[in-house]
N, C-alpha and C positions, 0 to 999 in steps of 0.2 A: 454515296451520299451520307451526310452526317445525320445522326439521330438527334432528337431533341435533347436527350441527356448529354450527348457530345457537346452541343452548343452551350448547355448549362455549365459544364465543367470548363469550357473555354472562357466563359464569362467570369466564372469564379476566379480563375487564374488571372485574367486581366484586372480584376478588381482587388486581387490580393486577399480574397475572402476564403477562409477555411471551410471545410464541409461542416464542421461543428458549429461555426458561427452562422452559416447558411441554415442549418437545421434549427437553431435557436430562433432566428429571425423569421423563418417561414412556418415554424410549428410542425415541420415534417420530420419524422423519425430519422435519426442518423442511419439506422439500418436500411431504411428505404432508399436513402441517397446512395449508400454503398452498393446496394443491389443494382441501381441504375448503372453504376460504373462497372461492376463485376459481371453482371448478367446482360449488360447492354440493353436494359429495358428502359422504358420511358415513364415519366410521372403520369398519374391519372389526371384526366382532364380538369377535374374540379380544383386542382392545385396550380394550374397554369397562371391564373391571374395573380395569386400571391407571389409566385416565383418571379413573374415579370416585375411586380412592384418592388421586391427586394433587390433584384438585379438591375433595376432602372432601365428596362427595355419594354417595348410594346409587345403584345402577343404576336403581332405581325412579324416583328424582328426576330423573336424567339422561334416561331414556327417556320419561318421561311428563310431566315438568315439574312434577309435583306434589311437595308437601313434606309429610312426616308431622309433624304438630304436635298438641299436646294429649295428654291421657291416654287418650282414647277411641279413638284411631286403632289400627289393626291393628298388632300387634307384628311386628318384623322376623322373617322366616323364612329369612333368608340371612345368612351371614357372609362377609366378604371378607378374606383374609389371603394373604400371599405364602408360597411354598414354603420359603423360607429361615428362617421362624420356627419355633418349637417346635411350634405347632399345625399348620403346613404339613407339617413332617416327620412328625408323628404321623398325619395323614390319608394322606400318601403311603405310609407303612409299612402302615397299615390296608388300603389298597387293594391292596397286594401280597399280602395274606394270602388263603388259600383261604376259601371260604364257611364251612366248618366252623370254621376258626380265628377268623374274624370273629365267629361266633355265640358261641364260647367266650369271646372277649375281652369281648363285650357282657355275657355272664353274669358275668364277673369284675367288670366295672364296676358292674353292678347290686348285686352283693354288697358292694362297697366303699361304696356309698351308705348302707347300713343301719348 
């Protein structure tokens, strides 16, 4: 069975991306990326989302090797975005609200949909 790092290197090859470019785009040290290849280790879990963003795959595709194709496949139940986007800032602000404030906000949003 392939490791996550094996899949990452396959994707890098498919995309014609060097390890150096990958390191620059993900902010992961080149030495860490080299260790994945040499020692057959995997990236730490908090790097998976940025790796997926840079490689243009979903976490499901990276972690399972499967690809969602066709119209009958299950819809995505997860979104990936960075904190510096409008959505990221919205989620961060929402998380800082109290439970009561979150409920009120959700109520307002439901009312806006009508």
